[in-house]
Every structure is written in C-alpha cells, then in structure tokens.
C-alpha positions, 0 to 999 in steps of 0.5 A, a space after each residue: 752217954 749224957 741225958 738230956 737232963 743233965 746238959 746244963 749242969 756239964 755245960 756248968 761244971 765242965 764247959 764254962 771251966 775252959 773258958 774261965 781257963 781261956 780269961 785266967 781266973 784261977 791261974 797266973 795268966 790266961 790259959 789258950 785253950 781249945 774247945 772243939 764241938 760238933 754243931 749239933 752240940 754247939 746248937 744245943 748248947 746254944 739253947 740252954 746257955 746262950 751267953 757261954 756261945 756269946 763268950 766262947 765268940 768274944 774269947 775266940 774273935 780276941 784270941 784269947 782260944 781257939 775254937 777247933 771244928 768237927 761238922 754237924 754231926 761227930 759222925 765216923 767219916 771213913 764208915 760214911 758215904 763221900 756225900 753225907 761228909 760232905 753235908 756234914 762239914 758245910 753244915 757244921 760250917 753254916 752253925 759255927 758262922 751262925 753262932 760264932 761269927 766265923 769258921 774254924 781252920 782247924 778241925 778234930 778229926 772226930 774220934 780220931 778216925 781217919 782214912 786218905 779220902 778225908 783230906 780232900 772233903 776237910 780241903 774243901 770245907 775250907 780246913 788248914 790243919 786238923 789234929 790226929 792221933 799219932 800212936 796208931 799211924 806211928 805204929 805202921 808206918 814208922 816216920 822218924 821219931 822226931 815228927 811226933 813234935 812238929 806239925 806235918 803234911 798228910 797227903 789225900 788225893 787232889 790236896 793235902 792238908 796240915 797234921 797237928 799230932 794229939 797222942 791217946 797216952 798223953 791224953 790217957 795220962 792227963 785224965 789219970 793225974 786228974 783223977 788222981 790215979 797218978 801224981 802231978 810228980 810222976 806226970 810232969 816227969 812223963 812231960 818233960 821227958 818229951 822236952 829237948 834242950 836242943 830245940 823247941 817242940 810241940 806236944 798236945 797235952 790233952 786232946 779228949 772229952 771234957 766231959 770226964 772231969 767234975 762229971 762220969 757220963 754214965 755213972 750216979 757218981 758225984 765227984 768235985 774238984 777236978 777242973 780245979 786239979 787240971 787248973 793246978 796242973 796246967 799252972 805247974 806246966 805254965 810256970 815252968 820256963 821249959 813251956 810255953 802253951 799255945 793254941 793248935 793254931 799258933 803252934 802252926 803258925 810258929 813252925 812255918 819255914 822249920 825245916 823240921 815240919 810239913 813233912 809229906 806223909 801218909 797216916 794210912 797204912 797197907 795194915 790199917 787203912 781206916 786209923 783209930 787212936 788209944 788201943 786196938 779195942 778201940 777201932 772202927 768196928 764199934 760203930 760199924 757193927 758192935 754198939 747198940 745193934 749199929 748194923 741196922 742203925 746204919 743200914 736204916 740210914 744207907 735206906 734213907 740216903 739212897 731215897 735222898 739220892 733218888 729225889 735229888 737226881 729227878 731234880 724236881 726238888 728244891 734244895 731248901 726242901 732238901 737241905 734240912 732233910 740231908 741234915 737231920 739224916 747227918 745226925 742220924 750218922 753220929 757215932 753217938 747212937 752207936 755205942 753206949 747209947 742209954 735208951 733216951 737217945 735211942 729212943 730219938 734217934 728212931 723218933 727222928 728216923 721215922 720222922 725222916 721216913 716218912 718226910 722222904 717218901 713224901 717227896 717220891 710218892 709224887 712222882 709214883 704215876 709215872 714211875 708205875 707206868 714206866 714199870 708195867 712195859 716189861 723187859 725185853 727177854 732176848 734170845 735164850 743162851 746156850 744151855 749151862 752145863 751142870 755136874 752134880 756128884 757126891 763130892 762136887 757140884 758144878 755150873 759151867 757157863 761161857 763166862 763162869 765155871 762155878 764149882 762148889 762142896 756139897 758136903 760142906 753147905 754148898 762152899 765155894 770150890 773154885 770160881 773160874 772166870 775163862 774170859 779173865 784167867 785159866 785159874 780158879 781165882 776165889 775158893 777153897 784151900 783144902 788142909 794142908 796147903 800150907 806148911 805153917 801150921 798156924 794155917 793148918 786147917 781147910 779155907 772155905 768161900 762162901 760160907 758163914 762163921 759164927 763165933 759167940 762172946 763165949 767163943 763158941 764156933 758154928 758154920 754152915 759147912 754141913 751136907 746137903 741133905 737133898 740136892 740143890 734146887 737149880 733153876 735155869 734161865 736164859 742168861 743165868 743159872 741159880 742154885 738154891 739150898 735150905 741149911 739148919 744151923 746152929 743159930 737159925 735156918 740159912 737159905 743161900 743161893 748162888 746165881 752164876 752169869 752165862 755171859 759175864 764174868 759174874 757170880 752173886 751170892 744171896 744169904 737168907 738169915 732167920 734167927 730167934 734171939 742172936 744176941 750180940 756176936 761175931 757174925 761174919 759172911 761173904 767170906 771168899 778165899 784168894 786162891 794163890 794159883 790165880 795172882 801175881 803175888 808181887 803186884 797184889 792188892 786191895 781196893 776200897 773208898 773209905 768215905 772219900 771220893 776216890 779208891 784207896 788201894 792198898 799193895 800188900 806183898 811183905 805187909 801182913 794184915 790182920 783186921 779179922 783176929 780178936 784185939 782183946 780177949 773180949 773184943 772180936 775184931 781188931 781194923 775193918 775198911 768203910 767200903 763206904 759204896 759197897 765195894 771191895 777189890 783184889 787184884 794183881 797186875 793183870 786181873 781183879 776180883 771185885 766184891 759189891 753189897 748193897 749197905 742199904 740191904 743190910 749194912 756189912 764192913 769188909 775185913 782183910 785177912 793177909 800174909 806171905 807164906 812160904 813164898 806163897 801167901 794167904 788172903 782173905 776177905 770177910 765181911 763182918 755184920 756183927 761184932 763183940 765189944 764193950 759196947 755191943 749190945 743187941 739181939 736179932 729176931 727174925 730174917 736179914 737177908 744180904 747179896 754178894 756179887 762177884 765180878 771178875 775183869 782184865 786189869 792193869 797197873 794204872 799209876 796210883 802210888 803203892 801205899 
C-alpha cells in the first residue's frame, strides 16, 4: 500500500518511465506500451501532475501507447452487486473521457478476478476486449494449449467479448529478472521457448503493477536502476527478429480472420466459478473475509448500498444528487481497502464511510413521517394455524408442521439431523451424515449441519457441537415455531435459534455470537450438508450470482470442488462464490434448496465442497465470515449476528447450459 506522501515520487519514478518508453527514450525505437489505471488513480495523478495525464492523452491519441480501462475503482467485481459494478464501469468511462479525451476499448479485469456475469457488464460499458489471466482458467477447462497464444472469445449470458491472455508465470519471471533474481539470458530462454517458427503467436510480457520497479510498496528500502533494466530487457526483446512488440488492441486487430483465434470459450469452471490470477493462496477470499477486517468493511458497504437502493426506489431524489454518492460508494468497494491497508488508508475509508452514512441518512429522513405512519398500522395475524407437533427426547428434538419436519441433535448443540419438506420431497434434503456413512476414509467423520466451525491460525479447532445443559426454549406462533438455545463455546457465547414455518417449506437459522477478542482466524457457519438420499446425483447442480445480473449454474457430477480446503498451510481457503445477492441454490432435476442471507446484516461468502464418492456424493455448503491469509489482520469484540433462510421448492430443468 502506498502512502499519500509517496504519490509524487511514484509518478516520477514508476509512471513517467512508461511514457518515456512509448516515446523511445533510451531505446532504438519507441516501445508500444499499454498503461492501465482506474479512474480514481487517474484523477489523483492529474491532481498531482497534470502534465503526465496530458502526455498520456497525447501519446494514446498518436498511437504510441494504449490506455487500458478498469472502472472508477479497482474493485473485485464478482464479489459486488451488479448495480455497483455498473456504476463503477460507467463512472470510470466518464473520467477517462474527461481527462484523456476518449474511452478505452480494452479492459484489464480487476486483480484478474473474473466471473461469467461480468462479460455482459463490460460489453454494456463499451469494452470490446478484456485482458484475463490464462493459468487458472486453463487448469480446469483444459482448452487446447495453442489457445493461449491467440485472442479468444469469452461467453457471457447475453453477449461475448474478446479475451487476450495475460500469464501469471510470465509476469512473475519478468519481475524477477528486473529485480535481479533471474538473469536476462534465463528469462529470454523462457520467453523464446514460446516462439513458433511455423506461425505467429501473441504473448503478453508483463501484466502487473508498475510500482514494483524502482519503488517498494510497504518498504523503506531505496531502490534504483530497475527501470533501466526494464528498458534494457525490452530493448533486447524488441531487437530480436522473431519479435514484434504490439499493444493489446493491435494484437486483437492483427489476428482477426485467423482461424486459430476467437474460439468461443468459458473462462469460469465448476471448480472455480470466480477465477483469480497467480497461485492458490491469492484467491478472492482475501478481499471477502480476510484482510483488514474485510467482513465488516463489506457489511458496511452493503448497508449503504441497500440504503441507496431504497432512496432511488422512492424516486424523490434526482440522479444529480444520487450519482456522486453512488460513485463514492464505488470507491469504498476498492480492493486496496481490504488487504494490506496502511493506517492512513484505513482511516480515510472510515471517514468517507461516515460522511456517506450521514448524507444518505439525511436523504431518508425527509420521508420519515410517511414511513412512521405506514408502520403504525399493525399487520393482521390472520387465523391461527394448527399447532405443531413437538417431540423432545435425550437424543432428538423434532418439530413437525404441515410444510416442514425439522429434527435436531440435543447432544450436538442442536445441529440439524434432518430437514424434510413434505411438499417437495419425502426424503430429508439437509442434515447430518453419521460416521461410517462413507467407506472412503477421507470422509470418515460425522458431517453435521447448522453448526459453526472455528479454526485458529495454529489450527486449534472449536465448534458448538456440545451437549445442551437444558431444554431448548420454544415459542409457537400462528405461523411459526421458534426454537432457541444458548451455548457457551471456546470462542465466546452463541445464541442459536431456528424458526420453522408451518405453511411454507422454510426454516431460518440465526446465529448471534459474542466474543471478547477474536483474532484473525477461520470462522464458518451457515453450514449445510446435502443428504444423498434426497437428490439425484446425475443432475446435481449449484448456482449463484457472481457480480453480474444472471445466475450462474454449475453441474457437479464428475467434478471435485474444494473451496473450503486450505490453499497453503497459512491460507485457510482456496476459493469462494460471490453470491452477490446473498443467495445460493443447490438442486437436481426436480427439486432445490435455496439458502439466503442478508449481506448488510453480516457479510459472508459461500464455499462449496463436493466430490463423487462410491456411487454417491459428498456435497456441503459453508458460509465464511472470516479466513486467514497473508493479509488477515483483524480482531472482533462484541456481538455479530447472521441469519440463513433455507427454502425448498420443486424444480424443473430450465435449459441453461451445463458448465
């Protein structure tokens, strides 16, 4: 993270050398570089050094370089609601046009974190090409290897877009060479192993930060001469007769009509619906629930988002007033606030958050009287429904209604033994798989539902699977039965309640956790184990919205999905879904279970664990509110509450493509 006091030095030491490359300073001829900046960064650079922005615009207009867009804020789009993503891309375009005189046609996917739903958003914003990392999409999709050397076409839902491949290994080797960790000859040997004497190919040399050359983010070390090494290395590459340096846009144009290019592909996969660059430790969980208390930062952003939606829905505030507030919320969703954030930046976030809260609350207060009058009318309770059947024994607590049969385990913290929805399936769909259910010893354990799992940095595990010391509290109303327990567990006090509906196939699980000083760790709850007897394995799927406007469905048979497993010993998770509307569904050809949560109550991200096992399957859904990686730095004190709503319904295949 770069302190504001260093901004001018970074522009001088890291940004200007790129424009000098484009002008040909220090090389035999100009190097056609491509430069990406968010709209926020471009505005800040213009404030500090307007001459740089003017020169950038001049060189871009003259075809000496290409400007690459990304939006107003470098935000992780698959983790953010679609409306905010639209605001982000549109506001970025306005800044680019204002300061550079034109809008870019090529976008760098922010932090190379992609989902299928983003394609339609980029095309709506006028982009024709995205730059996306090759390595992780290839790991699971296994396209023909030649695809990496040509632009291809990424399929969205309503549109498609050109994709030009970056390469994590390539940019890391370039960086290591400039940092003198790899010799130039070793790098050139690596590079020209990718050359073909039979046909032209495209290969992106470097697609990462400029600030890592002649500057060290987060370090007091003084470095110099690295841009000279960049110039020297590019000079050697450009002088080779096997090479012609081009900008991304020129590469896409060059290969139009080539039968090896522009094949229609999916970048996402069943195993990795939200794709990220680099090694497994660098995954979207870091911006979701790790970092510098990303969980609560994201919760606050969702609260503001919900408030702005409410204001907009009333239609009483003009877009001239609302637009600037929406843009500032976009800035709050920036990735830099969520990882290795320095104190200065963290304080700036909370100052901006506070001002937006005050401003948006003011817009709501204008209509508070009307709201109060509407709320003063009590809702009709209707006729009382039939009473539920409640059974309580030492080993089982059961609540039976017309729509739900819910069984719980008193000896395991009131974990869910089974949820049956008679109008949907005669078999329970969610519950507990007892030890010995699978012959495969990798699954030689009990697998519960409705519990929490906590894991410290030192791998010390704690759960709420404790024997109840007294009967659950039960409150029956006309349409629901509420069952509540209080549990003292290793990390604090947990109040857990289930609300079972009488006339709907619906159950709510609420967890209220009080902690004194919970340090950065893995904390998962909203855990639901699918019961194999309730589903048809050959048509099993999961689906969620990941930053776009459409639901992405993935059929799991024959795949192994392991979002919940550690990426490395120090990184507790490998992947997650965005589920940006708070909804995940799991189903088969004729039924589904949907789990919904409100991200403005407490932000969480879902994780899927699935594998085929001995003619059956293991399928579990987790919700994480905290994980550990190299960015995790948070301490919780006090109360946090989150509710998961489980509903079931009859389902029919809707013709969407299998992924």
